[in-house]
N, CA and C of each residue as an Amber inpcrd file, in Angstrom:
protein
   354
  49.5040000  74.6680000 -34.5320000  48.6000000  73.5460000 -35.2470000
  48.7110000  74.0360000 -37.1820000  48.7840000  73.0530000 -38.1430000
  48.4330000  73.3240000 -39.0990000  47.9370000  72.7220000 -40.1110000
  47.0410000  73.4320000 -40.7300000  45.9360000  72.9650000 -41.2860000
  46.3850000  72.1950000 -42.9400000  46.7310000  70.9480000 -43.1420000
  46.7060000  69.8140000 -45.0800000  45.6390000  69.9190000 -45.4760000
  45.8010000  69.7850000 -47.0920000  44.8000000  68.9700000 -47.5390000
  45.2160000  67.6640000 -48.3350000  44.5240000  66.4020000 -48.1500000
  45.3910000  64.8700000 -48.1270000  44.0560000  65.4550000 -49.1240000
  44.3640000  64.4370000 -50.5690000  43.4150000  64.9340000 -51.5310000
  43.4240000  63.5380000 -52.7570000  42.9740000  63.5530000 -53.6690000
  43.0200000  62.2340000 -54.4150000  42.4970000  62.7380000 -56.0940000
  43.4500000  62.4090000 -56.5500000  42.6840000  62.5020000 -57.9980000
  41.8490000  61.5690000 -58.5210000  40.3850000  61.9270000 -58.8870000
  39.9950000  60.4720000 -58.8980000  39.8550000  59.0070000 -60.2840000
  40.9180000  59.7320000 -60.7300000  41.8450000  58.5140000 -62.3020000
  42.9470000  57.7430000 -61.3390000  42.9240000  58.1430000 -60.4250000
  44.1930000  56.8580000 -59.0760000  43.6870000  55.6000000 -58.4280000
  42.0820000  56.0870000 -58.6120000  41.3820000  55.0890000 -57.2950000
  41.5140000  53.7370000 -58.7540000  41.0640000  54.2790000 -60.0190000
  40.9720000  52.9270000 -61.2620000  40.2250000  51.2560000 -60.6430000
  39.7710000  50.8120000 -61.3040000  38.9970000  50.0650000 -61.7290000
  38.8000000  49.0110000 -60.1510000  37.2840000  48.7020000 -60.6840000
  37.1660000  48.0750000 -58.7520000  36.0110000  47.0840000 -59.0920000
  35.5860000  46.1320000 -58.2620000  34.2160000  45.8410000 -58.4900000
  33.6290000  46.8940000 -57.5360000  31.8430000  46.8880000 -57.4630000
  31.2420000  47.1600000 -56.6680000  31.5770000  46.5040000 -54.7290000
  31.2130000  45.2450000 -54.9910000  32.3190000  45.0100000 -53.3330000
  33.6600000  45.2660000 -53.1310000  34.7170000  45.4830000 -53.8350000
  35.5880000  46.4380000 -53.5500000  34.7570000  47.2510000 -52.5730000
  34.4000000  48.5700000 -53.3010000  33.9670000  49.8510000 -52.8380000
  32.7920000  49.5860000 -51.0750000  32.1930000  48.4870000 -51.2490000
  31.6730000  48.6530000 -50.3280000  32.5170000  48.2010000 -49.0940000
  33.4350000  47.9250000 -48.9630000  34.9140000  47.2700000 -48.4350000
  35.3590000  48.4050000 -48.0580000  35.5910000  49.3010000 -48.9740000
  36.1470000  50.4310000 -47.9270000  35.8540000  51.1860000 -47.2360000
  34.7640000  51.6980000 -47.7540000  33.5950000  52.4480000 -47.0760000
  34.1570000  52.2280000 -45.6070000  33.5630000  51.4020000 -44.4710000
  33.9940000  51.3380000 -43.1170000  35.6220000  51.9040000 -42.6020000
  36.3460000  51.0720000 -43.4870000  37.8390000  51.3920000 -42.9040000
  37.9710000  53.0880000 -43.4860000  37.5850000  53.4560000 -44.8090000
  38.0720000  55.1650000 -44.5240000  37.1640000  55.8020000 -43.7730000
  35.6050000  55.1030000 -42.8340000  34.8860000  55.7440000 -42.0280000
  36.0290000  55.6280000 -40.8170000  36.5280000  54.4310000 -40.1910000
  36.9270000  54.1580000 -39.2880000  37.9580000  55.0380000 -38.8070000
  38.6650000  56.0540000 -40.5790000  39.7360000  56.6520000 -40.0970000
  38.7870000  57.7850000 -39.6180000  38.1770000  58.6690000 -40.4620000
  37.7290000  59.9030000 -39.9150000  38.0100000  60.0510000 -38.7360000
  36.5980000  59.0100000 -37.6850000  36.8260000  58.4500000 -36.6070000
  37.5850000  58.9000000 -35.5040000  38.8690000  58.5740000 -36.2780000
  39.9990000  58.2250000 -35.3050000  40.9380000  59.8280000 -35.8700000
  39.8320000  59.8540000 -36.7060000  41.1070000  61.9010000 -36.7760000
  39.9430000  62.4830000 -35.8430000  38.8320000  62.1890000 -35.9140000
  38.2520000  63.3340000 -35.0450000  37.9330000  62.9540000 -33.2050000
  38.5550000  61.6070000 -33.4710000  39.0900000  60.7750000 -31.1520000
  40.1510000  61.9270000 -31.5810000  41.3220000  62.4250000 -31.8740000
  42.4580000  62.7610000 -32.0980000  42.0810000  64.1200000 -32.2910000
  41.1500000  64.5420000 -32.5570000  41.1490000  66.5300000 -32.6070000
  41.5990000  66.6570000 -33.8890000  42.2160000  65.9760000 -34.6550000
  42.5820000  67.3150000 -35.7780000  41.8940000  66.3030000 -37.0650000
  40.6870000  66.7280000 -37.5010000  39.9420000  66.3380000 -38.2540000
  39.4420000  68.0570000 -38.0930000  38.9470000  68.6230000 -39.7060000
  38.6770000  69.9810000 -40.0410000  37.5000000  68.9740000 -41.3160000
  37.5650000  68.4820000 -41.5390000  36.6640000  68.1070000 -42.3280000
  37.0200000  66.9810000 -43.6750000  36.5680000  66.0350000 -44.6540000
  36.3190000  65.4600000 -45.2420000  35.1700000  64.7050000 -45.5420000
  35.6450000  64.3260000 -47.3550000  33.9850000  64.5330000 -48.6780000
  34.9820000  63.7370000 -49.6160000  34.1150000  63.1470000 -50.6020000
  34.0320000  62.7440000 -51.6730000  33.7220000  63.7660000 -51.9950000
  33.8560000  64.0420000 -53.6880000  33.2070000  64.1660000 -54.4710000
  31.8210000  64.1260000 -55.8230000  31.3340000  64.6530000 -56.4060000
  29.8730000  64.1820000 -56.6340000  31.0070000  62.9830000 -58.2480000
  30.7300000  62.4770000 -59.2110000  31.9190000  62.2380000 -60.4920000
  30.9140000  62.6850000 -61.3720000  29.7620000  62.4570000 -61.3300000
  28.4120000  62.8090000 -62.6410000  27.6240000  64.2730000 -62.2320000
  27.7540000  65.1010000 -60.9960000  26.8110000  65.9240000 -60.0540000
  27.5250000  67.7170000 -60.9620000  26.4340000  68.3930000 -60.8880000
  26.9940000  69.7570000 -61.2190000  28.0660000  70.3310000 -61.4250000
  29.2120000  70.6250000 -62.2160000  30.1160000  71.2970000 -61.9150000
  30.1700000  72.6880000 -63.1310000  30.3180000  73.6640000 -61.8590000
  30.7930000  75.3320000 -62.6520000  32.0120000  76.0930000 -62.7330000
  32.4370000  76.8720000 -63.8240000  33.0620000  77.5910000 -63.9230000
  33.1030000  79.0900000 -63.5920000  34.0850000  79.2790000 -62.4710000
  33.5920000  80.8730000 -62.7880000  34.6300000  81.9710000 -63.3280000
  35.0180000  82.0050000 -64.1910000  36.4080000  83.1950000 -65.3190000
  35.9210000  84.1640000 -65.5050000  36.8580000  84.9150000 -64.6810000
  37.3890000  86.5300000 -64.8630000  38.5530000  86.6830000 -65.8190000
  39.1750000  86.3230000 -66.5870000  40.3120000  86.5740000 -66.9730000
  40.1880000  86.9490000 -68.2230000  39.0160000  87.4000000 -69.0970000
  38.5880000  88.7490000 -70.3820000  38.1960000  89.8430000 -69.6370000
  37.9710000  89.9200000 -68.0680000  37.7400000  91.1440000 -67.5120000
  36.3900000  91.5380000 -67.0980000  35.1720000  90.0980000 -67.5170000
  34.0280000  90.2530000 -66.7290000  33.7980000  88.6020000 -66.4150000
  33.2270000  88.6230000 -65.8110000  32.6700000  87.3870000 -65.3370000
  31.9910000  86.4070000 -65.8940000  32.5690000  85.1290000 -65.9750000
  31.1390000  84.4230000 -66.9680000  32.0480000  83.4760000 -66.3140000
  29.9930000  83.0740000 -65.7480000  29.2260000  81.4000000 -65.6960000
  28.9970000  80.3680000 -66.8930000  29.9190000  79.3770000 -66.5760000
  29.7400000  78.4830000 -67.2310000  29.7270000  76.8070000 -66.7930000
  28.6560000  76.0490000 -67.4100000  28.2580000  74.8640000 -66.8890000
  29.0410000  74.0640000 -67.0790000  29.2370000  72.6890000 -66.5770000
  30.7510000  71.9380000 -67.0190000  31.8880000  72.0640000 -66.9000000
  33.0850000  71.2680000 -67.0750000  34.3530000  71.2260000 -66.9340000
  34.6540000  72.6290000 -66.9640000  35.6780000  72.6110000 -66.4930000
  35.8490000  74.3440000 -67.0190000  36.9190000  74.1530000 -68.0090000
  37.7330000  72.7360000 -67.8840000  39.1630000  72.8300000 -69.1480000
  38.6820000  71.2340000 -69.4950000  39.6690000  70.8230000 -70.3030000
  39.1740000  69.7410000 -71.0150000  40.7680000  69.3850000 -70.6020000
  40.6120000  68.0830000 -69.4200000  41.1090000  67.5410000 -68.1830000
  41.3960000  66.1130000 -68.2540000  41.8700000  64.7980000 -68.3660000
  41.9140000  63.1460000 -68.3600000  41.9710000  63.2550000 -66.6200000
  41.8960000  64.6020000 -65.3600000  42.4420000  65.0400000 -63.8020000
  41.4560000  65.5730000 -63.7940000  40.2180000  64.5130000 -62.0430000
  39.9700000  65.7240000 -61.7410000  39.5590000  64.9980000 -59.8480000
  39.7080000  66.2170000 -58.9500000  39.5300000  66.1330000 -57.9180000
  38.3320000  64.8420000 -57.6850000  38.8120000  64.1770000 -56.5990000
  37.6370000  63.0960000 -56.4250000  37.2780000  63.2270000 -54.7450000
  38.6850000  63.4280000 -54.1620000  37.5950000  63.6470000 -52.5350000
  38.7030000  63.9450000 -51.7230000  38.9650000  64.3050000 -50.3700000
  39.8790000  65.1410000 -50.3980000  39.5940000  64.8930000 -48.4110000
  40.2780000  65.5560000 -47.9440000  40.3960000  65.3590000 -46.5930000
  40.9760000  66.7130000 -45.6320000  40.6660000  67.1560000 -45.2160000
  41.5500000  68.9830000 -44.2760000  41.4820000  68.4340000 -43.4400000
  43.4180000  68.0880000 -42.0710000  43.3250000  68.0110000 -41.2570000
  44.1650000  69.2480000 -40.9460000  44.5060000  69.4620000 -39.6690000
  44.3020000  70.1050000 -38.5550000  45.8060000  70.1050000 -37.7310000
  47.1100000  69.7790000 -38.0810000  48.0600000  68.8810000 -37.3820000
  49.0800000  69.7980000 -36.8530000  50.2610000  69.4020000 -35.8550000
  51.2380000  70.0510000 -35.4970000  52.4840000  69.9680000 -36.6710000
  52.4210000  69.3670000 -37.4200000  53.8220000  69.4420000 -38.6330000
  53.7900000  68.7200000 -39.9150000  53.8940000  68.3410000 -41.0110000
  54.2410000  66.7650000 -41.0980000  54.6820000  65.8730000 -41.3710000
  55.1690000  65.3920000 -40.8560000  55.2360000  64.2500000 -39.6770000
  53.8110000  63.6510000 -40.1860000  53.0160000  64.3610000 -39.3770000
  52.0610000  63.6680000 -39.1640000  50.7170000  63.8090000 -39.6170000
  50.6990000  64.8790000 -40.7620000  50.2870000  65.1540000 -42.0080000
  50.4820000  63.7460000 -42.7780000  51.5990000  63.2470000 -42.5670000
  52.4120000  62.1530000 -43.9870000  51.3920000  60.7220000 -43.2740000
  51.7000000  60.6260000 -42.3450000  50.9590000  59.9430000 -40.6720000
  49.6120000  58.9790000 -40.9010000  48.5350000  60.8640000 -41.2530000
  47.4420000  60.9140000 -41.7650000  47.0900000  60.4920000 -42.7760000
  47.2350000  60.9210000 -44.3430000  47.9600000  60.3580000 -45.3020000
  47.9320000  59.4660000 -45.3260000  48.9520000  58.3700000 -44.8650000
  49.6960000  57.2630000 -44.5670000  47.8530000  56.1180000 -44.3820000
  47.2540000  57.4900000 -43.8790000  46.1390000  55.7100000 -42.8460000
  44.5150000  56.4200000 -43.8610000  44.5900000  57.1150000 -45.0480000
  43.4370000  57.4780000 -45.5760000  43.8760000  56.9150000 -46.6950000
  45.4810000  56.6370000 -47.5830000  45.5010000  55.9390000 -48.3980000
  45.2040000  54.1760000 -48.2550000  45.7570000  53.8810000 -47.1650000
  45.4030000  52.1640000 -46.9740000  43.7580000  52.4840000 -46.8070000
  43.1750000  52.6780000 -45.7270000  41.9180000  52.1330000 -46.1530000
  40.9220000  53.0270000 -47.6310000  41.2840000  53.9490000 -48.5070000
  40.6610000  53.7080000 -49.5290000  40.9550000  52.7900000 -50.3580000
  42.5930000  52.5470000 -50.6350000  43.2750000  51.6900000 -51.6950000
  43.5910000  52.6380000 -52.9040000  44.2990000  53.4190000 -52.7120000
  44.8690000  53.9300000 -54.0380000  45.5450000  55.2880000 -52.9290000
  45.9020000  56.4300000 -54.1010000  46.9450000  57.3930000 -53.6830000
  46.4770000  57.9900000 -53.5260000  47.0870000  58.8790000 -52.0520000
  46.5750000  60.4490000 -52.0320000  47.7010000  61.7240000 -52.0740000
  48.0460000  62.9350000 -51.9770000  48.7500000  63.6720000 -51.9970000
  48.4770000  64.3910000 -50.9370000  49.3970000  64.8420000 -50.6660000
  49.6480000  65.3500000 -49.1990000  50.1210000  67.4830000 -49.5680000
  49.2520000  67.9630000 -48.9950000  49.5760000  69.5780000 -49.5120000
  49.0020000  70.2980000 -47.8250000  50.1880000  71.8170000 -47.7740000
  49.5610000  72.1390000 -46.6560000  49.2490000  74.1070000 -47.0290000
  48.8190000  73.8860000 -46.4910000  48.3870000  75.4400000 -46.5630000
  48.7640000  76.2480000 -45.9050000  48.7380000  77.7750000 -46.8030000
  49.4030000  78.9510000 -45.9100000  49.1540000  79.2210000 -44.5460000
  49.9180000  79.4570000 -44.2410000  49.1100000  80.1420000 -43.2120000
  48.4020000  81.4730000 -43.3590000  47.6130000  81.6200000 -42.8770000
  45.9370000  82.4680000 -42.0740000  46.6260000  84.1980000 -42.1280000
  46.8850000  84.8410000 -42.9680000  46.9090000  86.4750000 -42.4200000
  46.3740000  86.9540000 -41.2600000  47.7980000  87.2600000 -40.3800000
  46.4340000  88.1590000 -38.8580000  45.8220000  89.0080000 -38.9780000
  44.7750000  88.7370000 -38.7010000  43.4550000  89.9680000 -38.7420000
  43.6980000  91.0170000 -37.5260000  43.9700000  92.0900000 -38.3080000
  44.3090000  93.2870000 -37.9390000  43.8490000  94.5240000 -36.8750000
């Protein structure tokens, strides 16, 4: 099995009413339940838009920890799901289900294989 990240940037969500978002919640929770039943679920969650953001930067040779966004950007990660599936086709199928449930685009990326313990 291979782990895949299914994710979206917050800016892909678009402008919707609170009622629209309330209607999407049960659909998204149903897909998560389906992932769990299929045995592919590892983790899923949305990130807080207004919550704290921290940056750890060692490019100067010294660790500098700062509050707030680490770069001026127009996009940021809004949420993700991590699934453990057999192949790309299975990952794309789950990404499609998540995108349909949420109502906005998602991307899929395969994780590099974990090194074997020696």
